[in-house]
C-alpha positions in Angstrom: 152.2 -5.3 81.9 148.8 -6.7 80.5 148.8 -7.6 77.0 146.3 -5.5 74.8 143.9 -7.5 72.5 142.1 -6.2 69.4 138.4 -5.6 70.4 135.2 -5.8 68.5 131.4 -5.5 69.2 128.9 -8.3 68.6 125.4 -8.3 69.8 126.0 -5.1 71.7 128.7 -6.8 73.8 132.6 -6.1 73.6 134.9 -9.0 72.9 138.6 -9.4 72.5 140.4 -11.4 69.8 142.8 -13.7 71.7 144.1 -16.3 69.2 143.8 -18.0 65.8 143.7 -21.7 65.3 142.4 -24.5 63.0 139.3 -26.7 63.2 140.6 -30.3 62.7 137.0 -31.6 62.4 136.6 -29.6 59.2 139.6 -29.9 56.8 138.3 -27.2 54.6 137.1 -24.9 57.2 140.3 -22.7 57.2 141.5 -20.5 60.1 139.1 -19.9 63.0 139.3 -16.9 65.4 139.1 -17.5 69.2 137.6 -14.6 71.1 136.4 -14.0 74.7 133.9 -11.7 76.1 135.8 -8.7 77.9 136.4 -9.1 81.5 135.2 -12.8 81.6 136.3 -16.2 80.9 133.6 -17.0 78.4 135.3 -18.0 75.1 133.9 -18.4 71.5 135.1 -19.4 68.0 134.1 -18.4 64.6 135.5 -18.8 61.1 138.1 -16.0 60.3 136.1 -15.4 57.0 133.2 -14.2 59.2 135.3 -12.2 61.7 135.8 -9.3 59.3 132.2 -8.1 59.4 132.6 -7.3 63.2 136.1 -5.5 63.0 136.0 -1.9 62.6 137.7 -0.1 59.7 136.9 1.1 56.3 137.9 -2.0 54.6 135.5 -4.2 56.8 132.7 -1.7 56.5 133.1 -1.9 52.8 132.9 -5.7 53.0 129.8 -5.4 55.2 128.1 -3.1 52.8 129.0 -5.6 49.9 127.6 -8.5 51.7 124.4 -6.6 52.7 123.8 -5.7 49.0 124.4 -9.3 47.9 122.0 -10.4 50.7 119.2 -8.0 49.6 119.7 -9.0 45.9 119.3 -12.8 46.7 117.0 -13.1 49.4 114.8 -10.0 50.0 111.5 -10.0 47.9 109.1 -7.3 49.0 110.8 -4.5 50.8 107.5 -2.7 51.8 106.8 -5.4 54.3 108.9 -8.0 56.2 108.3 -10.3 59.3 110.1 -10.8 62.6 110.0 -13.7 65.1 108.6 -13.2 68.6 107.5 -15.6 71.4 103.7 -16.0 71.4 102.8 -16.6 75.1 99.3 -17.9 74.1 100.5 -20.9 72.0 103.9 -21.0 73.9 106.2 -20.8 70.7 108.1 -18.7 68.5 106.1 -17.5 65.4 106.7 -14.9 62.6 104.4 -12.0 62.0 104.5 -8.9 59.6 106.2 -5.8 61.4 103.4 -3.2 61.7 103.0 0.2 63.4 101.3 0.6 66.7 98.4 3.1 67.4 97.1 3.5 71.1 99.2 0.5 72.0 97.5 -1.8 69.5 99.0 -3.1 66.2 97.7 -1.9 63.0 97.6 -5.1 60.7 97.6 -3.4 57.5 100.2 -0.6 58.3 103.4 -2.4 57.5 106.8 -1.1 58.3 109.3 -1.2 55.4 112.6 -3.1 55.7 115.6 -1.3 56.2 119.4 -2.2 56.2 119.6 -1.7 59.9 117.1 -4.5 60.4 118.9 -6.7 58.0 122.3 -6.1 59.8 120.5 -7.0 63.2 119.4 -10.3 61.5 122.9 -11.3 60.3 124.7 -10.5 63.5 122.0 -12.6 65.5 120.1 -9.9 67.3 116.9 -10.9 65.7 115.2 -13.3 63.2 113.6 -11.9 60.0 111.3 -13.5 57.5 110.8 -12.4 54.0 107.9 -12.3 51.5 109.1 -13.7 48.1 106.0 -12.7 46.3 105.9 -9.4 44.5 102.5 -7.6 44.1 102.5 -8.6 40.4 102.8 -12.4 41.4 106.3 -12.8 40.4 109.3 -13.9 42.4 113.1 -14.0 42.0 113.7 -17.4 43.7 112.2 -20.7 44.3 112.7 -22.7 47.7 111.8 -26.3 48.5 111.4 -26.9 52.1 112.4 -30.5 53.2 111.4 -30.3 56.8 112.0 -32.9 59.6 108.4 -34.2 59.2 110.2 -37.0 57.5 110.9 -40.0 59.7 114.5 -40.2 61.2 117.1 -38.8 58.9 115.1 -39.4 55.7 115.3 -35.6 55.2 118.9 -35.9 54.5 118.5 -38.6 52.0 115.7 -36.7 50.2 117.6 -33.6 50.2 120.5 -35.4 48.4 118.1 -37.0 46.0 117.1 -33.5 44.9 120.5 -32.5 44.8 121.4 -35.5 42.6 118.8 -34.6 40.1 119.9 -31.0 40.0 123.5 -32.3 39.4 122.2 -34.6 36.5 120.3 -31.8 34.9 123.0 -28.9 35.6 120.7 -26.9 37.7 122.4 -24.6 40.1 121.3 -24.8 43.7 122.2 -24.0 47.2 121.1 -26.2 50.1 120.6 -24.3 53.3 120.4 -26.3 56.7 117.3 -25.0 58.4 117.3 -23.0 61.8 116.2 -26.2 63.6 119.2 -28.1 62.0 116.5 -30.9 61.2 115.6 -30.0 57.6 116.8 -28.0 54.6 115.8 -25.3 52.3 116.7 -25.8 48.7 117.3 -22.7 46.9 117.0 -21.8 43.2 117.9 -18.2 42.2 116.6 -16.2 39.1 118.3 -13.6 37.0 114.9 -11.7 36.9 111.7 -11.9 38.7 109.6 -14.6 37.0 105.8 -15.4 37.3 105.3 -17.5 40.3 103.3 -20.0 38.2 106.5 -20.6 36.3 108.7 -21.1 39.4 106.3 -23.3 40.9 105.7 -25.5 38.0 109.5 -25.8 37.7 109.4 -27.0 41.4 106.7 -29.5 40.8 108.6 -31.0 37.8 111.7 -31.3 39.8 109.9 -33.0 42.7 108.2 -35.5 40.4 111.6 -36.6 38.8 113.1 -36.8 42.4 110.2 -39.1 43.5 111.1 -41.6 40.8 114.5 -42.3 42.4 113.4 -41.7 46.0 109.8 -42.8 46.9 110.5 -41.5 50.6 109.6 -38.0 49.2 106.3 -37.1 50.6 103.6 -35.7 48.6 103.7 -33.0 51.2 106.6 -31.5 49.6 104.2 -30.1 47.0 102.8 -27.9 49.6 106.3 -26.8 50.8 107.4 -24.7 47.8 108.0 -21.0 48.5 106.3 -19.1 47.1 103.5 -21.1 48.4 100.9 -20.0 45.8 100.6 -18.9 42.2 98.9 -15.5 42.9 98.2 -13.3 46.0 95.2 -11.0 46.5 95.5 -7.2 45.9 96.0 -6.8 49.7 97.7 -10.1 50.2 101.4 -10.7 50.9 101.6 -14.6 50.5 103.6 -16.9 52.8 107.0 -15.8 54.2 110.2 -17.7 54.4 112.9 -17.5 57.2 115.8 -15.4 56.3 119.1 -17.6 55.8 122.3 -16.7 57.5 120.9 -15.6 60.8 123.9 -14.8 63.1 122.8 -16.6 66.2 121.9 -19.8 64.3 125.0 -19.5 62.1 127.2 -19.7 65.3 125.6 -23.1 65.7 126.4 -24.2 62.1 122.6 -23.7 61.3 120.9 -21.4 58.8 124.0 -21.8 56.6 124.7 -23.5 53.3 126.0 -27.0 53.4 127.5 -29.7 51.2 126.5 -33.2 50.7 127.5 -34.3 54.1 125.7 -31.3 55.7 128.6 -29.5 56.7 128.9 -25.8 56.2 130.4 -24.5 52.8 133.9 -23.0 53.5 132.9 -19.5 52.4 129.2 -18.8 52.6 129.3 -15.2 50.8 131.5 -16.6 47.9 129.2 -19.4 47.5 126.1 -17.1 47.5 127.9 -14.6 45.0 129.0 -17.3 42.6 125.7 -19.2 42.4 124.4 -19.1 38.7 121.1 -17.5 38.1 118.4 -19.0 36.0 116.7 -17.1 33.1 113.1 -17.5 32.6 113.9 -19.4 29.3 116.1 -21.9 31.1 113.4 -22.4 33.8 110.8 -23.2 31.0 113.1 -25.6 29.0 114.1 -27.4 32.3 110.4 -27.7 33.4 109.5 -29.2 29.9 112.4 -31.6 29.9 111.8 -32.7 33.6 108.1 -33.3 32.8 109.1 -35.3 29.9 110.9 -37.8 32.1 108.0 -38.4 34.3 105.2 -40.8 33.5 103.3 -40.4 36.8 99.6 -39.7 36.7 97.2 -38.8 39.2 94.0 -40.8 39.7 91.7 -38.4 37.8 94.1 -38.2 34.8 93.9 -42.0 34.1 90.8 -41.6 32.3 92.4 -39.3 29.7 94.9 -42.2 28.9 93.6 -44.1 25.9 95.7 -46.9 26.3 97.5 -47.4 29.9 99.5 -50.4 28.5 101.3 -48.0 26.3 102.7 -46.2 29.2 106.4 -46.4 29.4 106.6 -47.3 33.0 104.1 -50.2 33.1 104.9 -53.0 35.5 105.7 -56.1 33.4 106.8 -58.4 36.1 104.2 -60.7 37.7 103.0 -59.2 40.9 101.1 -60.7 44.0 98.4 -58.3 45.2 96.6 -59.0 48.5 92.9 -58.2 48.2 91.4 -57.3 51.6 90.2 -54.2 53.3 92.7 -52.7 50.7 95.3 -53.8 48.2 98.5 -54.8 49.5 101.6 -54.7 47.4 105.1 -55.9 48.7 107.4 -52.9 48.2 110.2 -55.0 47.4 108.4 -56.5 44.4 108.5 -53.3 42.5 111.3 -50.8 41.8 111.3 -47.3 43.1 109.9 -45.7 39.9 107.0 -48.3 39.9 106.4 -47.7 43.6 106.1 -43.9 43.1 103.8 -44.5 40.0 101.5 -46.6 42.1 101.3 -43.7 44.8 100.4 -41.3 42.2 97.8 -43.5 41.0 96.1 -43.2 44.5 96.3 -39.5 44.6 94.5 -36.5 43.2 94.7 -32.8 43.0 92.8 -31.0 45.8 90.2 -28.8 44.1 89.7 -26.6 47.2 93.5 -25.7 47.0 93.1 -24.4 43.5 89.6 -22.8 44.2 91.2 -20.8 47.1 94.2 -20.0 44.9 91.8 -18.7 42.1 90.0 -16.5 44.8 93.4 -15.4 46.0 92.6 -16.7 49.5 95.1 -18.2 51.9 96.1 -21.9 51.0 97.8 -22.4 54.3 97.3 -25.9 55.6 95.4 -26.9 52.4 97.3 -29.7 50.5 97.7 -29.4 46.8 97.6 -33.2 46.4 95.5 -35.6 48.4 96.8 -39.2 48.6 94.6 -42.1 49.6 97.3 -44.8 50.0 99.0 -45.9 53.1 102.3 -47.7 53.7 104.3 -49.6 56.1 107.9 -50.6 56.0 106.9 -53.8 54.0 103.7 -52.9 52.0 102.3 -50.1 49.9 98.5 -50.2 50.8 96.2 -49.1 48.0 92.4 -48.3 48.1 90.5 -51.3 46.8 88.4 -49.2 44.6 91.4 -48.7 42.0 91.5 -52.5 41.3 90.4 -51.9 37.6 93.0 -49.3 37.2 95.9 -51.7 38.5 94.5 -54.3 36.1 95.2 -52.1 33.2 98.6 -51.3 34.3 99.9 -54.5 35.3 99.2 -57.4 33.0 100.3 -60.2 35.3 98.6 -60.0 38.5 98.2 -62.8 41.1 95.3 -62.0 43.2 95.5 -63.2 46.8 92.0 -63.0 48.1 91.8 -62.3 52.0 88.3 -60.6 51.9 85.4 -61.9 54.1 82.7 -63.7 52.4 80.4 -63.7 55.3 77.7 -66.2 56.3 75.2 -67.7 53.9 71.7 -66.3 54.3 68.3 -67.2 52.7 66.5 -64.1 51.4 63.8 -64.0 48.8 63.2 -60.9 46.7 59.5 -60.0 46.7 59.5 -56.9 44.4 59.8 -56.6 40.7 62.4 -54.4 39.0 61.5 -52.1 36.1 63.8 -51.9 33.1 66.1 -49.1 34.3 66.5 -50.8 37.6 67.4 -54.2 35.9 70.2 -52.3 34.1 71.3 -51.0 37.4 71.1 -54.2 39.1 73.2 -55.9 36.3 75.8 -53.3 36.2 76.5 -53.9 39.9 76.1 -57.6 40.3 78.8 -58.3 37.7 81.4 -56.7 40.0 82.5 -57.0 43.7 82.5 -53.3 43.9 81.1 -50.1 42.5 78.7 -47.2 42.9 75.1 -46.7 41.7 74.3 -43.0 40.9 70.6 -42.7 40.7 68.2 -39.8 40.9 65.7 -39.4 43.8 62.7 -41.7 43.3 64.6 -44.3 41.1 64.3 -46.9 43.7 67.8 -47.5 45.0 66.7 -49.6 47.9 64.7 -51.9 45.7 67.8 -52.6 43.7 70.0 -53.1 46.9 67.3 -55.7 48.1 67.5 -57.5 44.8 71.5 -57.7 45.2 71.1 -58.9 48.8 68.7 -61.6 47.8 71.0 -62.7 44.8 74.4 -62.7 46.7 72.6 -64.2 49.8 75.5 -63.3 52.4 75.4 -61.6 55.6 74.8 -57.9 55.0 75.4 -54.5 56.5 73.6 -51.3 55.4 75.4 -48.2 56.3 73.5 -44.8 56.5 74.3 -41.4 58.0 71.4 -40.7 60.1 68.7 -42.6 62.2 65.8 -41.5 60.0 67.3 -43.1 56.9 68.1 -46.0 59.0 64.4 -46.6 59.8 63.4 -46.2 56.3 65.9 -48.9 55.2 64.4 -51.3 57.9 60.9 -50.6 56.5 61.8 -51.0 52.9 63.9 -54.2 53.4 61.1 -55.8 55.3 58.8 -54.9 52.4 60.9 -56.3 49.6 62.7 -59.3 51.4 61.3 -62.6 52.8 64.0 -64.1 55.0 63.7 -67.6 56.3 66.7 -67.7 58.6 66.5 -67.2 62.4 69.0 -64.4 63.7 72.6 -65.7 64.0 73.5 -63.7 67.0 72.3 -64.7 70.5 72.5 -61.9 73.2 71.1 -61.9 76.8 69.5 -59.1 78.6 71.0 -57.8 81.9 68.5 -60.1 83.8 70.0 -63.2 81.7 67.0 -63.8 79.5 67.3 -64.4 75.8 67.0 -61.1 73.9 64.3 -61.0 71.2 65.7 -60.1 67.8 64.2 -59.6 64.3 65.7 -61.0 61.2 66.6 -57.4 59.9 68.5 -55.8 62.9 69.6 -52.4 63.8 72.8 -50.9 65.1 72.2 -47.2 65.8 71.4 -45.0 68.8 69.5 -47.0 71.5 68.5 -49.4 68.8 71.7 -51.8 68.9 70.1 -55.2 68.3 71.9 -56.9 65.3 70.7 -60.2 63.9 73.8 -60.9 61.9 71.7 -61.7 59.0 70.9 -58.2 57.6 71.5 -55.4 59.8 71.1 -51.5 59.3 73.8 -49.2 61.0 74.7 -45.7 61.1 78.4 -45.3 60.3 78.6 -43.1 63.4 78.0 -46.1 65.4 81.5 -47.5 64.7 84.8 -46.5 65.8 88.4 -47.4 64.7 88.8 -49.8 67.6 88.9 -53.5 68.0 85.3 -53.9 68.9 84.0 -52.2 65.8 86.4 -54.2 63.8 84.9 -57.6 65.2 81.4 -56.3 64.3 82.3 -55.3 60.7 84.1 -58.5 59.9 80.9 -60.5 60.2 79.5 -59.3 56.9 80.2 -60.4 53.4 78.3 -57.6 51.8 78.2 -54.0 52.9 76.2 -51.3 51.0 76.7 -47.6 51.9 73.7 -45.3 51.2 74.4 -41.6 50.4 78.0 -42.7 49.6 79.2 -39.2 49.0 79.5 -38.5 52.7 82.0 -41.3 53.0 84.8 -39.1 51.7 84.9 -37.2 54.9 87.9 -38.0 56.9 86.2 -39.7 60.0 83.8 -41.8 57.8 86.7 -42.8 55.5 88.5 -44.2 58.3 85.7 -46.8 58.9 85.4 -47.7 55.2 89.1 -48.5 55.0 88.4 -51.1 57.9 85.8 -53.0 55.8 87.2 -56.6 54.8 83.8 -57.7 53.1 84.0 -59.5 49.7 81.3 -57.1 48.2 81.1 -53.5 48.7 78.6 -51.1 47.0 77.9 -47.4 47.4 74.5 -45.7 46.5 74.0 -42.0 45.9 71.8 -39.6 44.0 74.6 -37.0 44.0 77.9 -38.7 43.8 80.0 -35.5 44.1 81.0 -33.3 46.8 81.1 -29.4 47.5 84.8 -29.9 48.5 85.6 -31.7 45.2 87.0 -34.8 46.9 84.6 -37.3 45.2 87.8 -39.3 44.0 87.9 -40.7 47.4 84.6 -42.2 46.9 85.5 -44.0 43.7 89.0 -45.0 45.1 87.4 -46.6 48.2 84.1 -48.1 46.4 85.1 -48.5 42.9 84.0 -46.6 39.8 80.2 -45.7 39.2 78.9 -48.8 37.4 75.5 -47.2 36.5 74.1 -43.7 36.2 70.9 -42.6 35.6 69.7 -39.8 33.6 68.9 -36.6 35.8 65.2 -36.7 34.9 63.1 -39.8 34.1 62.4 -39.0 30.5 58.9 -40.8 30.7 57.7 -38.1 33.0 59.1 -35.1 31.1 56.1 -34.6 29.0 53.5 -35.5 31.7 55.0 -33.5 34.6 55.5 -29.8 34.3 58.6 -28.4 35.8 58.5 -24.8 36.7 60.6 -22.2 38.7 58.9 -18.9 39.7 61.7 -16.3 40.8 60.6 -13.7 43.3 63.1 -10.6 43.0 63.2 -9.2 46.5 64.2 -5.6 47.5 66.6 -6.9 50.3 69.5 -4.7 50.5 68.2 -1.9 48.5 68.6 0.6 51.3 72.0 -0.3 52.3 75.1 -0.3 50.1 77.3 -1.8 52.7 75.4 -5.1 52.3 77.6 -5.7 49.3 80.5 -6.2 51.6 78.6 -8.4 54.4 79.5 -11.8 55.1 77.2 -14.8 54.3 76.2 -15.2 57.8 75.2 -11.6 58.2 73.2 -11.9 55.0 71.5 -15.0 56.4 70.6 -13.0 59.6 69.2 -10.1 57.5 67.1 -12.6 55.4 65.6 -14.1 58.5 64.6 -10.6 59.9 63.2 -9.2 56.7 59.6 -8.7 57.1 58.8 -7.8 53.5 60.6 -10.8 52.3 59.1 -13.1 54.8 55.7 -11.9 53.9 56.3 -12.5 50.3 57.0 -16.3 51.4 53.7 -16.3 53.3 51.7 -15.1 50.3 53.2 -17.8 48.0 52.5 -20.5 50.7 48.9 -19.3 50.7 48.5 -19.3 47.0 50.1 -22.7 46.7 47.6 -23.9 49.4 44.8 -22.4 47.7 45.8 -24.7 44.7 45.6 -27.7 47.0 49.4 -28.3 46.7 51.7 -30.0 49.3 54.3 -27.6 50.2 58.0 -28.0 51.5 59.6 -24.8 52.8 63.4 -24.9 53.3 65.6 -22.6 55.2 68.9 -23.0 56.9 68.0 -21.2 60.1 65.9 -22.7 62.9 64.8 -19.1 64.0 63.7 -18.4 60.5 61.7 -21.5 60.7 60.1 -20.4 63.8 59.5 -16.8 62.5 57.7 -18.2 59.4 55.6 -20.7 61.5 54.5 -17.9 63.7 53.5 -15.6 60.9 51.9 -18.2 58.9 47.9 -18.2 59.8 46.2 -20.9 57.6 43.5 -23.5 58.3 45.5 -26.3 56.5 48.0 -28.5 58.5 51.5 -27.0 59.2 54.4 -29.1 60.3 57.7 -28.4 61.4 61.1 -30.6 61.0 64.3 -29.9 62.1 67.5 -31.4 63.8 67.1 -29.7 67.2 63.7 -31.2 67.6 63.3 -34.5 69.5 63.9 -37.5 67.2 60.6 -39.1 68.6 58.9 -36.0 67.7 60.3 -35.7 64.2 59.2 -39.4 63.7 55.6 -38.8 64.8 55.4 -35.7 62.6 56.5 -37.6 59.7 53.9 -40.2 60.2 51.3 -37.5 60.4 52.4 -36.0 57.2 52.2 -39.2 55.2 48.7 -39.7 56.7 47.5 -36.2 55.6 45.2 -36.5 52.6 44.7 -32.7 51.7 47.1 -29.9 51.1 49.7 -29.0 53.9 52.9 -27.0 54.7 56.2 -28.6 55.9 58.6 -26.1 57.3 61.9 -27.7 57.6 65.6 -26.9 57.7 67.7 -28.0 54.7 70.1 -30.0 56.7 67.2 -32.2 58.1 65.1 -32.4 55.0 67.8 -32.2 52.3 68.4 -36.0 52.2 66.3 -38.9 52.9 63.1 -37.1 53.5 60.4 -39.7 52.8 57.3 -37.8 51.9 55.8 -38.8 48.5 53.4 -36.0 48.0 55.5 -33.0 48.0 54.9 -31.1 44.7 56.0 -27.6 45.8 59.3 -26.3 47.1 59.8 -22.9 48.6 63.5 -22.0 48.9 63.2 -19.5 51.7 67.1 -19.2 52.1 69.6 -19.0 49.2 72.3 -21.7 48.3 74.7 -22.2 45.5 76.0 -25.7 45.4 74.5 -27.9 42.7 74.6 -30.9 44.9 72.2 -29.1 47.4 70.0 -28.0 44.8 69.6 -31.5 43.4 68.9 -32.8 46.8 66.2 -30.2 47.5 64.6 -30.6 44.2 64.8 -34.4 44.8 62.1 -33.9 47.4 59.6 -33.4 44.7 60.6 -36.4 42.5 58.9 -39.2 44.3 55.4 -40.5 43.0 55.7 -38.4 39.9 52.9 -40.6 38.3 50.6 -38.8 40.7 51.7 -35.4 39.9 50.9 -32.9 36.9 53.3 -30.2 38.0 56.1 -29.8 40.3 57.0 -26.1 41.2 59.6 -24.1 42.9 59.4 -20.5 44.2 63.0 -19.3 44.6 63.6 -15.9 46.3 66.4 -13.9 44.5 68.0 -11.1 46.5 69.2 -9.2 43.3 70.5 -6.2 45.3 73.0 -8.3 47.2 75.7 -9.3 44.8 76.7 -12.4 46.6 73.1 -13.6 46.7 72.5 -12.8 43.1 75.6 -15.0 42.1 74.2 -17.8 44.2 71.1 -17.6 42.2 73.0 -18.0 39.0 74.3 -21.3 40.2 71.0 -22.5 41.2 69.7 -21.6 37.7 72.2 -23.8 35.9 70.8 -26.8 38.1 67.3 -25.9 37.1 68.3 -26.1 33.4 70.1 -29.2 33.9 66.9 -30.8 35.5 64.6 -29.4 32.8 62.9 -26.9 34.9 61.4 -23.8 33.1 61.7 -20.4 34.6 58.4 -18.5 34.3 56.9 -15.2 35.5 53.5 -15.5 37.1 51.0 -12.8 37.3 52.6 -11.3 40.4 56.0 -11.0 38.7 54.4 -9.5 35.5 52.5 -6.9 37.5 55.7 -5.9 39.4 57.2 -4.5 36.1 60.3 -6.9 36.6 61.7 -8.5 33.4 64.4 -11.3 33.7 67.2 -11.7 31.4 69.6 -14.9 31.4 72.4 -13.6 29.3 72.0 -11.8 26.0 71.0 -8.5 27.6 73.6 -6.0 26.3 71.5 -5.0 23.1 68.4 -4.5 25.4 70.3 -2.3 27.7 71.7 -0.3 24.6 68.2 0.1 23.2 66.9 1.6 26.5 69.8 4.1 26.6 69.0 5.4 23.1 65.8 7.3 24.1 67.3 8.3 27.6 68.3 11.7 28.8 70.1 10.7 31.9 72.1 7.6 32.6 74.2 6.5 35.7 76.4 3.5 35.4 77.6 1.8 38.6 80.1 -1.1 38.7 83.5 -2.0 40.7 85.3 -2.3 37.2 84.8 -0.5 34.0 84.3 -3.2 31.5 84.8 -3.0 27.6 81.0 -2.9 27.4 80.7 0.2 29.6 83.6 2.1 27.9 83.1 1.0 24.2 79.4 0.5 23.9 77.5 2.5 26.7 79.8 5.5 26.4 79.3 5.6 22.5 75.8 6.8 23.2 76.9 10.0 24.8 75.5 13.1 22.8 74.2 16.7 23.5 70.9 15.2 24.8 72.3 12.4 27.0 74.5 12.6 30.1 76.2 9.8 31.5 77.6 9.5 35.0 79.9 6.6 36.2 80.4 5.4 39.8 83.3 3.0 40.2 86.2 1.9 42.5 89.0 2.7 40.0 89.8 4.5 36.8 92.9 4.0 34.6 94.5 7.0 33.0 93.4 5.8 29.5 89.7 5.5 31.0 90.1 9.2 32.3 91.0 10.3 28.8 88.0 8.6 27.4 85.7 10.1 30.0 87.1 13.6 29.4 86.9 13.4 25.7 83.1 12.3 25.8 82.1 14.6 28.7 81.5 11.8 31.2 81.8 12.6 34.7 82.9 10.0 37.4 83.0 9.3 41.0 85.2 6.9 42.8 84.2 4.9 45.9 86.3 2.6 47.8 83.8 -0.1 48.7 81.7 -3.0 46.9 79.5 -1.4 44.4 76.4 -3.2 42.6 76.6 -3.7 38.9 73.8 -1.5 37.6 72.5 0.9 34.9 69.8 3.7 36.1 68.0 5.3 33.1 66.2 8.7 33.8 65.8 7.7 37.4 62.7 5.4 36.4 64.3 2.3 35.2 67.0 -0.1 36.8 69.1 -2.7 35.1 70.8 -4.8 37.9 73.3 -7.5 37.1 75.4 -10.4 38.7 77.8 -10.0 36.0 80.4 -7.4 37.0 80.6 -4.5 34.6 77.9 -6.2 32.5 81.0 -7.8 30.9 80.3 -11.1 29.4 76.7 -10.8 28.4 76.0 -14.2 30.2 75.1 -13.2 33.7 71.6 -12.7 35.3 70.1 -9.4 34.7 66.9 -7.9 36.0 65.1 -4.9 34.4 63.1 -3.1 37.0 60.4 -0.7 35.9 59.3 0.6 39.2 60.0 4.3 39.7 59.3 4.3 43.4 61.8 1.2 43.8 64.4 3.0 41.6 64.0 6.2 43.6 64.6 4.3 46.8 67.7 2.7 45.3 69.2 6.1 44.2 68.5 7.5 47.6 70.5 4.8 49.0 73.4 5.5 46.8 73.5 9.2 47.5 73.2 8.7 51.3 76.2 6.2 51.1 78.3 8.1 49.0 78.9 11.7 50.1 80.3 13.2 46.8 77.5 11.7 44.9 74.7 13.9 43.8 72.0 12.9 41.2 
């Protein structure tokens, strides 16, 4: 008679329980159950403690429900959205994605499916893989997870995990360590009594990682990017990063996705461990964060300046230390302790501004590191960037420098020029150091200072630039200011075997690869990270990089890190970057040794600096433009006939005044459109990157030979840097931009030969009806103020009935409202100014209507009490006030909130009428 076995169901398959046994490899594992698939010889084993969830019966069902409730309590963040794992054929790997509804066979990305208990059960028994979103919509979380992944070499992830665990034990921090689903990494879990702000949770994680780094320098800075939640805030429609749910059934049977001990063996009772883990209160988290931070003396590169005396730091390196000075600074790891090693790594690292900017804007920070490190390391050496030599000297009092830099060959160059007083100051500041940066405004004469440095040091020199046009300018200037008595050091043969003719100032770019070995000018793009390039670079004792701010780009930085020269200098008019990574520049080239004033004070009284804003009507007929992308806006600008005609009119006005005009845009098609429309007798020149190099060079020569007024139409990318045209006195910004570095570069085109100019003028086209573009003008305006430009109205602006306010506009708006009969207020948000100031003007004579995105219950009551009507609209809105359908106040300051933004008062009834017609056509329920 066949023996009957107890059966149970798992993964929709029927199994028979055949025996119990003991796992002798794990002494604390307890009993294990042996089972087989019914009607087969396929056997399996699982701990008895886990078997209960599959056996039928009320007791086991109750246990399952209890565990399900515990699982949700510990791990499930948002329940309105969750993710599942699926195989993506396109990239040939498993990925997680939010579960969404489908319509007509296509996924609806923002229509999430809520999480159910049944889905959780499938995850726990192994039928699917789920991911959870730890960030609640109010930016709180009920746990923090540190992901120590297998990107660490070998088994260092185990060592790092146990280092974090030991810190937790020392500070009595309750923690559970989960072996990841791959089995090659860990998730370190900290659970909270109540949801806390993600900023608090992540600050706690940062502090814990910094203390761990002190005992284990193998902990990578990447760990700071592997905290879950992965950001401090999420956008209104965002869900943040997900984390894979632990205790996944299929992986659990492989002893993965389970909580483990110090030896990475599964804990005996997973559920008991999960239930018994202590939960941290917000008060405990704050205390722990404060105490952990007090134990860390690590400072990032940009924080060093805030230290008044680095020698008072508790973790200074007192022992004598040998540092090899070469292409970088080499320190033997075995000559410093773990804490000192980590301190040095922090010194060569800095916060990534782009990460925090994206976080501020509530954008995804995926793949954006929080901390950027500029050091390298081998098994033997910590390799620091050579530009932090001064910082090291402040921390380490007893350094033995071992100089292995390359001195280069002796040359004989004589300086033919003469330095003015400011240039002498810059020269002295640089020549007294082996490294450093000269930050000098356009027109200062950086190349002259560089020539003086070359003639003083008299060693083989390489000039690095980033485009061929600038390279040609350097060759011309060095030939002008230097007299060289050497013959070229290098001898090369032509393909026919003849000796190649060489000049004393050689070139190494494009087809002009003819170095002299004395002084050579090269584009940095001509070099690679190979042996051949290294051989060339090692022939110079002095290297000067022009427009050095470009060298923070990864590909350029790799070349800079290969330079073994004894002397290394950088030059720039704008030693900062849009991505905020300028610390890389000073780490590689040394600190800014000399910085000029933004404007030559001697010219302030002699040369008038004016900006004439032209307020366009672009976007007045389309409310949807407020939601358009930047590229859509650029395209619309290029095609706007009225706006282009305004540019043409200003060009003609400036030509009639015998001015020399540079028109800048960022679209080649816009360039050609303007050139086609412009019909004038004076010369018109076109410069842009897509045009042949030979043609551009020919045009540059023609421009500099032209005596009378002319127009240069150019792309900003081509003409923004290094455009060597001395007579430009008028700049027309035909396309908007915002970054201050670009503004300074563009304005710098007028800074040359100021002694021959009485006025330098900018025409700036402000698209005030497009919120994005209006905000861009506000940023440009700050640069104008910084560089001492005056914003003025010319006759055309005054006749147009347009008044411009740079902040301090609220009183003027309220004064206009006092005598009004009908007012419409339009804004995405209802500010205090709108609610408390504007609405106070409501009376029997005055009617106010509000158009906005959202109204709170308090605001509704205020509107009702004051008889104010409102209309809701779910898209972007301009911030404006319309008075009696005749006067329009338009602002870049949302809700007129801060009294600091740009506001334009438009007194053109026809234009205001057109604007109101656009609003009524765009918003169905709005009638005026």
